[in-house]
Steps between C-alpha positions, in 0.01 A plus 500: 500500500666484842792272590366291787839361604655849511212640705519211747877546538459873561230427758714246685793741513273781625335286768841387628622863499781436256641771275320516168538745217233438238252694297163327465282637224128467454171678528425712805247241615754217464776689683270602786376143538853357490620756755212418734565128463869542585420719800238262641726200437785663689271584791391136515860378489596729790200388706593137443845581638335646811272200546177679591240255367201737510689774317625244247144383430377855448791594274469176303144601407613848394783350295259249343278785380803684359608180322157449345489859377849473352416171327185653354691798362815321383383151410798363696450204733670637810700243699638703792 
């Protein structure tokens, strides 16, 4: 149903703050989960850049939960 490669590419571009112009379609639940996953992934990326180990550990757990929820909803094995 969802194009895993396309969603991963969009996520990578978003996390790296590159310009993207796409329209992702799906159920409200899917879109909310994907949005949360992208947001938490970006937060983790930025914390890694800062190097604060405790903050990274905390955010990694939050991102892990967002990943699990997204995988449950979408059926996509998330790699980022």
